[in-house]
C-alpha positions as CSV (number, residue, x, y, z in Angstrom):
1,X,-10.3,10.0,2.1
2,X,-10.5,10.7,-1.6
3,X,-7.7,10.2,-4.1
4,X,-8.4,12.1,-7.3
5,X,-6.6,13.1,-10.5
6,X,-7.1,16.2,-12.6
7,X,-8.5,15.6,-16.1
8,X,-9.4,18.0,-19.0
9,X,-13.0,18.4,-17.8
10,X,-12.2,18.6,-14.0
11,X,-11.3,16.2,-11.2
12,X,-12.1,12.4,-11.2
13,X,-12.1,10.4,-8.0
14,X,-9.8,7.4,-8.3
15,X,-10.2,6.0,-4.8
16,X,-12.6,6.7,-2.0
17,X,-12.0,5.2,1.5
18,X,-14.2,5.8,4.5
19,X,-12.1,6.4,7.5
20,X,-13.3,6.1,11.1
21,X,-11.5,6.0,14.4
22,X,-14.1,6.5,17.1
23,X,-17.0,4.1,16.5
24,X,-15.3,0.7,16.5
25,X,-14.6,0.6,12.8
26,X,-11.0,-0.1,11.8
27,X,-8.6,2.7,11.1
28,X,-7.5,3.0,7.5
29,X,-4.2,4.8,6.9
30,X,-1.7,5.4,4.0
31,X,2.0,4.9,4.6
32,X,4.9,5.8,2.3
33,X,8.5,4.8,2.2
34,X,11.1,2.3,1.1
35,X,10.7,-1.4,1.6
36,X,12.9,-2.5,4.5
37,X,11.6,-6.1,4.9
38,X,9.7,-8.2,2.4
39,X,8.4,-11.8,2.8
40,X,5.4,-13.8,1.8
41,X,3.7,-12.8,5.1
42,X,4.9,-9.4,6.0
43,X,6.3,-6.1,4.7
44,X,8.0,-3.3,6.6
45,X,8.3,0.4,5.6
46,X,9.8,3.2,7.8
47,X,9.9,0.9,10.8
48,X,6.2,-0.2,10.6
49,X,5.5,-3.9,9.8
50,X,2.4,-4.8,7.8
51,X,0.8,-8.3,7.6
52,X,0.2,-9.3,4.0
53,X,-2.2,-12.0,2.9
54,X,-4.1,-13.3,-0.2
55,X,-6.4,-10.2,0.0
56,X,-3.5,-7.7,-0.3
57,X,-3.6,-6.1,-3.7
58,X,-0.4,-5.2,-5.5
59,X,0.0,-2.4,-8.1
60,X,2.8,-1.7,-10.4
61,X,4.5,1.7,-11.1
62,X,1.9,2.5,-13.7
63,X,-1.0,1.6,-11.4
64,X,-1.8,-1.7,-13.1
65,X,-2.5,-4.8,-11.0
66,X,0.6,-6.8,-10.2
67,X,1.9,-9.2,-7.7
68,X,4.5,-9.4,-4.9
69,X,7.1,-10.5,-7.3
70,X,7.4,-7.0,-8.7
71,X,8.6,-5.6,-5.4
72,X,12.1,-5.6,-3.8
73,X,14.0,-4.2,-0.8
74,X,14.6,-0.5,-1.4
75,X,11.6,0.1,-3.7
76,X,9.5,3.1,-2.7
77,X,5.9,2.2,-2.1
78,X,2.6,3.5,-0.8
79,X,0.6,1.2,1.4
80,X,-3.0,1.5,2.3
81,X,-3.5,-0.5,5.5
82,X,-6.2,-1.3,8.1
83,X,-5.4,-1.4,11.8
84,X,-6.5,-4.7,13.5
85,X,-5.8,-4.4,17.2
86,X,-2.1,-3.5,17.4
87,X,-1.3,-4.9,13.9
88,X,-1.5,-3.3,10.5
89,X,-2.8,-5.3,7.5
90,X,-1.8,-4.2,4.1
91,X,-4.8,-3.8,1.8
92,X,-3.0,-2.3,-1.2
93,X,0.7,-1.9,-2.0
94,X,1.6,0.4,-4.9
95,X,5.1,0.8,-6.3
96,X,6.0,4.5,-6.5
97,X,9.7,4.2,-7.5
98,X,11.8,1.2,-8.4
99,X,14.9,1.8,-6.3
100,X,15.4,-1.7,-5.1
101,X,17.0,-4.9,-6.3
102,X,14.3,-5.9,-8.8
103,X,11.6,-8.6,-8.1
104,X,13.1,-10.4,-5.2
105,X,10.3,-12.9,-4.6
């Protein structure tokens, strides 16, 4: 998967993620939606629960590094997650719209 943005001189890759399902490598997937549950150990969006840990990266609305304290129930987010068995682990959580209650944690 390649995430890119258009610039004056062409396209620039912003993020490149290798995805694989069949050879035993973990599945990486992007999810989008409003935060339904938020705690120090998990996050839920559109009925899917994600484990969060010290390696989870948080990004503000402008794409700058942030922390969990910027996020609240109802905020629209994009989550890049890795499947581990039956669980999803959030690798990156990016705020896409502040529709929630303001930094809840």
